[in-house]
Structures are given as structure tokens and as C-alpha cells.
Phi, psi and omega in degrees: 000136175255146182220135175247131178257123181258152175057040176290123180302142182305318182297321179291318177299318179293318178298320178296317179298316180295315180296319180296316180295319181296330181255014179053045178237160169287163177297321178302313181295322178298317178298315181298314179302313182292321177296317180298318178295323182292333178265000181055038185287150171277098188279358182295339180268352183264096180052029178059028181288343182295344181272358182267115179298140179250157185302322187271007180279154178288162178303324178295321178293321179294314179300319178297317179297317179292325177299322179293332179277340185305130178082355182256352183284123179249126180207147175266359181274152172288169180300315180297320178293322179296315179298316179298319179295321179295315178296321180294327183279346182293147175279169178288349182080185181273149173279122180241138174267106183264007179283152180256000000 
């Protein structure tokens, strides 16, 4: 299903853009995540998205999500190649000022 949102306030659009960037998501994915949480939906049935750990989940929820993925990962890469590919695909992350 496609949906167009009209007359989105600029402040809301900017907040959405910032939140999406902070969680390394597209704006579309950020909207979907937030809508699903607002409806308290069981997202495991929506394109199997329930198995993807999200930034705001507790460590137990993340561990549970990864447990559900265990044994289902199919790859032609060796473990070392898979690890290298994962590191290469990572973003640089957010710039944080850690000075006090």
C-alpha cells in the first residue's frame, strides 16, 4: 500500500528527518516504525519486520529478535567475508561530542 501525507508541518518533517538519520533509517522506514509502535502492532507478520532489532528495544528484546534469526541466515560468504561485508556496510555513525 502506498500512502501520501499532505500538509505535513515543516517542524514535523524536520523532526522526522533527524530521527530517521539518528536511527540510520530512511524517512519512510522511520514513519512505518513509529506508526507500528503507535498502534502497538504485532509487526512480526508485516514483511517479517518483527525480526529486525530496533535501536530503542531493550537488550532482552534485541537478543530475542536475534535468536529468531539464528539458523535462518543464508549466505555464500565465509564467516570472515561476511564479517568484512558487515563492517564495510556500516555507516560512520553519528558525530558525538563526548567532551565535558
